[in-house]
ZAMARGU-4260 file (C-alpha; in steps of 0.2 Angstrom, whole numbers, plus 5000, padded with zeros to 4 digits):
<rodrens>
0) 5396/5600/5813 | 5396/5598/5794 | 5382/5599/5782 | 5382/5581/5773 | 5371/5588/5759
5) 5386/5598/5753 | 5399/5584/5754 | 5405/5571/5742 | 5403/5555/5753 | 5412/5539/5749
10) 5405/5524/5758 | 5416/5509/5758 | 5406/5493/5759 | 5392/5504/5752 | 5384/5490/5742
15) 5383/5478/5757 | 5369/5475/5770 | 5372/5491/5781 | 5379/5501/5766 | 5363/5500/5756
20) 5353/5506/5771 | 5365/5520/5774 | 5364/5526/5756 | 5345/5526/5758 | 5347/5536/5774
25) 5358/5549/5766 | 5347/5551/5751 | 5332/5553/5763 | 5342/5567/5772 | 5344/5577/5756
30) 5362/5571/5750 | 5361/5572/5731 | 5363/5555/5723 | 5378/5560/5713 | 5387/5564/5730
35) 5386/5547/5736 | 5401/5536/5730 | 5403/5518/5732 | 5420/5510/5728 | 5416/5492/5722
40) 5429/5478/5725 | 5431/5474/5706 | 5437/5492/5704 | 5446/5495/5720 | 5454/5482/5732
45) 5455/5492/5747 | 5468/5480/5755 | 5480/5487/5742 | 5487/5504/5745 | 5488/5508/5726
50) 5470/5505/5724 | 5466/5516/5740 | 5476/5530/5732 | 5467/5528/5716 | 5450/5528/5724
55) 5454/5545/5733 | 5461/5552/5717 | 5446/5547/5706 | 5432/5550/5718 | 5438/5566/5727
60) 5428/5563/5743 | 5427/5576/5757 | 5420/5563/5769 | 5423/5544/5770 | 5412/5532/5780
65) 5422/5516/5781 | 5410/5501/5783 | 5419/5488/5772 | 5425/5473/5782 | 5429/5455/5781
70) 5418/5448/5794 | 5406/5433/5798 | 5399/5423/5813 | 5409/5412/5825 | 5412/5399/5812
75) 5419/5411/5799 | 5430/5419/5812 | 5437/5402/5818 | 5441/5397/5800 | 5449/5414/5794
80) 5458/5422/5809 | 5473/5427/5798 | 5463/5434/5783 | 5451/5443/5794 | 5465/5452/5804
85) 5475/5456/5788 | 5461/5462/5777 | 5453/5473/5791 | 5469/5480/5797 | 5475/5484/5779
90) 5459/5492/5773 | 5459/5504/5788 | 5477/5508/5788 | 5478/5513/5770 | 5461/5523/5770
95) 5466/5533/5786 | 5483/5537/5779 | 5476/5543/5763 | 5463/5553/5772 | 5477/5562/5780
100) 5485/5565/5763 | 5469/5571/5755 | 5465/5583/5770 | 5448/5575/5772 | 5435/5584/5781
105) 5428/5569/5790 | 5433/5550/5792 | 5420/5539/5800 | 5427/5522/5806 | 5415/5508/5810
110) 5422/5497/5823 | 5415/5481/5831 | 5408/5476/5847 | 5420/5461/5846 | 5434/5473/5851
115) 5427/5473/5869 | 5436/5462/5882 | 5428/5444/5884 | 5422/5448/5901 | 5416/5466/5900
120) 5404/5471/5914 | 5386/5474/5907 | 5381/5486/5901 | 5398/5489/5891 | 5404/5507/5893
125) 5417/5514/5881 | 5430/5516/5894 | 5430/5497/5897 | 5437/5494/5879 | 5455/5492/5885
130) 5452/5482/5901 | 5456/5465/5894 | 5458/5454/5878 | 5443/5450/5867 | 5434/5433/5866
135) 5446/5421/5857 | 5436/5416/5842 | 5434/5434/5835 | 5450/5442/5843 | 5460/5444/5827
140) 5445/5454/5819 | 5442/5464/5835 | 5460/5468/5838 | 5462/5474/5820 | 5447/5485/5821
145) 5453/5492/5838 | 5470/5496/5832 | 5461/5508/5820 | 5454/5518/5834 | 5472/5521/5840
150) 5477/5526/5823 | 5463/5539/5822 | 5467/5546/5839 | 5486/5547/5834 | 5482/5555/5818
155) 5470/5568/5826 | 5484/5573/5838 | 5498/5574/5825 | 5489/5579/5809 | 5473/5586/5815
160) 5463/5573/5805 | 5444/5573/5810 | 5441/5555/5812 | 5428/5547/5823 | 5425/5529/5829
165) 5408/5520/5831 | 5405/5504/5839 | 5389/5496/5833 | 5382/5481/5841 | 5376/5466/5831
170) 5364/5471/5817 | 5349/5463/5809 | 5335/5467/5797 | 5330/5465/5778 | 5345/5463/5767
175) 5356/5454/5780 | 5369/5440/5775 | 5359/5424/5775 | 5374/5413/5768 | 5376/5397/5778
180) 5395/5399/5780 | 5396/5417/5785 | 5379/5423/5793 | 5377/5430/5810 | 5365/5422/5823
185) 5348/5430/5818 | 5349/5427/5799 | 5356/5410/5803 | 5342/5405/5814 | 5329/5413/5802
190) 5335/5402/5788 | 5337/5386/5798 | 5319/5388/5804 | 5311/5393/5788 | 5320/5379/5778
195) 5316/5366/5792 | 5297/5371/5791 | 5297/5370/5772 | 5305/5352/5773 | 5294/5346/5787
200) 5309/5343/5798 | 5307/5337/5816 | 5322/5347/5824 | 5334/5360/5821 | 5352/5360/5828
205) 5359/5377/5835 | 5377/5380/5840 | 5381/5383/5859 | 5372/5382/5875 | 5359/5395/5872
210) 5364/5403/5888 | 5374/5418/5882 | 5366/5435/5878 | 5367/5447/5864 | 5360/5464/5860
215) 5354/5468/5842 | 5351/5484/5833 | 5340/5486/5818 | 5350/5490/5803 | 5340/5506/5798
220) 5343/5513/5816 | 5361/5510/5814 | 5361/5519/5797 | 5353/5534/5805 | 5366/5534/5820
225) 5380/5534/5807 | 5373/5549/5798 | 5370/5558/5814 | 5387/5555/5820 | 5395/5560/5803
230) 5386/5576/5804 | 5387/5581/5822 | 5401/5571/5832 | 5419/5577/5832 | 5428/5568/5846
235) 5442/5556/5849 | 5433/5544/5860 | 5424/5529/5853 | 5405/5529/5854 | 5393/5514/5856
240) 5379/5512/5844 | 5365/5500/5851 | 5348/5497/5857 | 5351/5496/5875 | 5344/5478/5879
245) 5350/5460/5879 | 5342/5443/5876 | 5349/5426/5878 | 5352/5416/5862 | 5340/5402/5869
250) 5326/5415/5871 | 5330/5422/5854 | 5329/5405/5845 | 5312/5402/5853 | 5306/5419/5848
255) 5311/5416/5830 | 5305/5398/5830 | 5287/5404/5835 | 5287/5419/5823 | 5292/5407/5808
260) 5279/5394/5814 | 5292/5379/5816 | 5284/5366/5827 | 5299/5355/5829 | 5313/5354/5843
265) 5328/5363/5846 | 5344/5353/5848 | 5359/5363/5856 | 5376/5357/5850 | 5386/5362/5866
270) 5402/5356/5857 | 5402/5372/5847 | 5408/5389/5855 | 5396/5401/5862 | 5407/5416/5860
275) 5407/5431/5872 | 5396/5427/5888 | 5386/5443/5888 | 5384/5458/5876 | 5374/5473/5880
280) 5379/5492/5878 | 5378/5508/5887 | 5372/5519/5874 | 5371/5536/5884 | 5386/5543/5875
285) 5378/5542/5858 | 5362/5550/5865 | 5372/5564/5873 | 5384/5568/5859 | 5373/5567/5843
290) 5355/5563/5849 | 5354/5545/5844 | 5342/5533/5851 | 5336/5516/5843 | 5318/5517/5838
295) 5313/5500/5830 | 5304/5487/5841 | 5313/5471/5842 | 5299/5460/5838 | 5293/5471/5823
300) 5311/5471/5817 | 5312/5452/5817 | 5296/5450/5808 | 5302/5462/5794 | 5319/5452/5793
305) 5309/5435/5792 | 5297/5442/5779 | 5311/5448/5768 | 5320/5431/5769 | 5304/5422/5764
310) 5302/5433/5749 | 5319/5430/5742
</rodrens>
């Protein structure tokens, strides 16, 4: 257990969706503002080892929470498999190696639910992580992230580096990425329905069949989980971070359509990929190891995300 209030904490990706909420969580927990450090991409390209070394020298962290990632929805993963593999592998590789050299007190690696095998039994248990190959459309991203778990475990064994690995499920909430080309399913649906309603459209097209399922975690819950794990967890095994439920994409689309007030039809484009067939986590390890349980009601969280987008 470490007292985060006494640490210099670098948050890679700290200016992003999850990063801004994590900053707020740490500030609310008593970490002084001057002890929260965010390396911005125009100063530090974390895929370059020289920039990573410079970041460690200049910022002098005692804790690094590595959120930064090159990531997107199914479309972005299909278009950028090489870039997503290289960028995520390179960032983690250099950050973990220089954490060892800096004798860091704690390294927190944020993994991805995409690392699980395509046909993982529901609910996903951490011990299932190596029982098959990830879903093809996001496998390069998932494999790159999963390799960093192996690296952290190896560095713990050989060098005594205190590194932990967290596996958050799909996030949503205010401040999410609503970009047409890179957003995940909830912001993509919210934007489509809000725009269709404003334009008086009669229908909205949605990718896939609608029959696959997903689990979603409100971003503030995830930020709280990361802070708890950074402070309380010190083990080599990965830990799922989720809300412990699943919903089909069809039911999700109908729910968001009703909340937005769009009266038109849904057209499912079954020529587009669904991604992984089902996705829902066993979250018992997080509860046992550092006392995390999700708190946000899903409908309330969706309403907050919709309200935020409408106000932008």
